[in-house]
C-alpha positions in Angstrom: 83.5 101.9 93.5 86.6 103.9 92.6 89.3 102.1 90.7 92.6 101.5 92.4 95.6 103.2 90.8 98.4 100.5 90.8 100.6 101.4 87.9 103.7 103.3 88.8 105.6 105.1 85.9 109.4 104.9 85.7 109.5 108.6 86.7 107.4 107.9 89.8 109.6 104.8 90.6 112.8 106.9 90.5 111.3 109.5 92.9 110.0 106.9 95.2 113.4 105.3 95.3 115.0 108.7 96.1 112.4 109.2 98.9 113.1 105.8 100.3 116.9 106.5 100.2 116.3 109.7 102.1 114.4 107.8 104.8 117.1 105.1 105.0 119.8 107.7 105.2 118.5 109.3 108.4 116.4 112.3 107.2 115.0 113.8 110.4 112.2 115.7 108.7 109.3 114.3 106.8 109.0 113.0 103.3 105.5 112.8 101.8 104.9 111.2 98.4 101.2 111.0 99.2 98.6 112.6 97.0 97.2 115.0 99.7 100.6 116.7 100.3 101.4 116.8 96.6 98.1 118.4 95.6 98.3 121.1 98.4 101.7 122.2 97.0 100.7 121.9 93.3 99.6 125.5 93.4 101.0 128.8 94.6 100.0 132.4 94.3 100.0 132.1 90.5 97.4 130.8 88.0 99.5 127.6 87.4 99.1 124.1 88.8 101.9 121.5 88.6 101.7 118.3 90.6 105.0 117.4 92.3 106.3 113.9 92.8 106.6 114.4 96.5 107.4 116.9 99.3 110.4 116.9 101.7 110.0 119.0 104.9 113.7 119.2 106.2 114.2 119.7 109.9 117.5 121.5 109.6 120.6 122.2 107.5 121.8 118.6 107.9 118.7 117.4 106.2 119.3 119.8 103.3 122.9 118.6 103.0 121.6 115.0 103.0 119.2 115.8 100.2 122.0 117.5 98.2 124.4 114.7 98.8 121.9 112.0 97.8 120.9 113.9 94.7 124.5 114.0 93.6 124.7 110.2 93.4 124.7 108.9 89.8 121.3 107.1 90.0 119.6 110.3 91.2 121.2 112.9 88.9 118.0 113.5 87.1 115.9 114.1 90.2 114.5 117.7 90.1 114.6 119.5 93.4 112.7 122.7 93.9 113.0 124.8 97.2 109.8 126.3 98.4 108.9 128.8 101.1 105.4 130.4 101.3 104.5 129.9 97.7 103.6 133.6 97.3 105.3 134.1 93.9 102.9 135.1 91.1 104.8 133.4 88.3 104.8 129.8 89.4 108.4 129.9 90.7 107.8 127.4 93.5 106.0 124.8 91.3 107.7 121.7 89.9 106.8 118.2 88.7 109.9 117.1 90.6 110.4 117.0 94.4 109.5 120.1 96.5 111.9 121.0 99.4 109.6 123.0 101.7 111.6 124.8 104.4 108.6 126.7 105.8 107.5 124.0 108.2 110.6 123.4 110.3 113.3 125.8 109.2 111.6 129.0 110.4 113.6 130.3 113.3 115.2 133.6 113.9 118.6 132.5 115.2 120.3 135.7 116.2 119.6 139.4 116.4 122.4 141.9 116.6 120.7 145.2 117.1 123.9 147.2 117.5 125.3 146.1 114.1 121.8 145.9 112.6 121.8 142.4 111.3 120.0 139.1 112.0 120.7 135.5 111.2 117.6 133.5 110.2 116.6 130.3 108.6 115.1 130.4 105.1 111.5 129.6 106.3 111.2 132.7 108.4 108.2 134.7 107.3 108.7 138.5 106.7 106.1 139.6 109.2 107.5 137.2 111.8 110.9 138.8 111.4 109.5 142.3 111.6 107.6 141.5 114.9 110.9 140.5 116.4 112.9 143.4 115.0 110.3 145.9 116.2 111.5 145.2 119.8 114.8 146.9 118.7 113.2 149.7 116.7 114.3 147.9 113.4 112.5 146.4 110.4 113.2 144.5 107.3 112.4 147.0 104.5 111.2 145.2 101.3 107.5 145.7 101.1 105.2 143.1 99.6 101.5 142.3 99.9 101.8 138.7 101.1 104.3 139.6 103.9 102.3 137.4 106.3 103.2 134.3 104.2 106.3 135.2 102.2 109.5 133.5 103.6 112.8 135.2 103.5 114.3 132.3 101.5 111.7 132.7 98.8 112.0 136.5 98.8 115.8 136.2 98.3 115.5 133.4 95.7 113.1 135.4 93.6 114.5 138.9 94.5 111.0 139.9 95.7 109.9 143.5 95.4 111.8 144.4 92.3 115.4 144.3 91.2 117.9 144.5 94.0 115.3 145.0 96.8 116.2 141.8 98.7 119.6 141.4 97.3 120.6 144.8 98.8 119.6 143.5 102.3 121.3 140.1 102.2 124.8 140.2 103.6 126.0 136.6 103.8 123.7 133.8 102.7 124.5 130.2 103.8 123.7 128.2 100.7 123.7 124.4 100.5 125.5 123.3 97.3 124.4 120.2 95.4 127.8 119.6 94.0 129.8 120.3 97.2 127.7 119.4 100.2 129.1 120.6 103.4 130.8 123.7 102.1 129.0 126.5 103.8 129.7 130.2 103.9 129.6 132.2 107.1 126.3 133.4 108.3 124.8 136.9 108.6 121.6 136.4 106.6 119.9 139.8 106.6 121.1 143.2 107.6 118.9 146.2 108.6 
């Protein structure tokens, strides 16, 4: 018979309290502190493995703002938040022993295509190949080339400046960041230009 694991460390207790506070504050997405979700996201396209304390799958920007606002409360200042897209980085960038914020599950929509001005507005979890299938209808494409383009999310590509220095940065016109110290302050929104 396998032994039951009943001891919760102070670190685990703090993260579980944060997760419970997210649930009680009306998070629309999912929060998973279970071992199965944690172990799946403990690896990426690198050689490293780091077990997170839990995973948040936000439904929308309001959920991201809620996470940021809650993490700014004094009792949660030491909570580590790590955004994650497709986990295609080769240097362990998406790994953390804190809380993963995975935008690839729900925040993966192409919101607007303006073919005349050659820009699109997307959510961070949109996959590069998904975007290029849509842009092909207009004779356009998103240029940075990378081998895991069928899994790499635009948020992750922008965050890590995928494909070399300046490759993604040169294509991003107006990101819409969520700030942990000033929740609710958003910039305007053209996310990628062609």
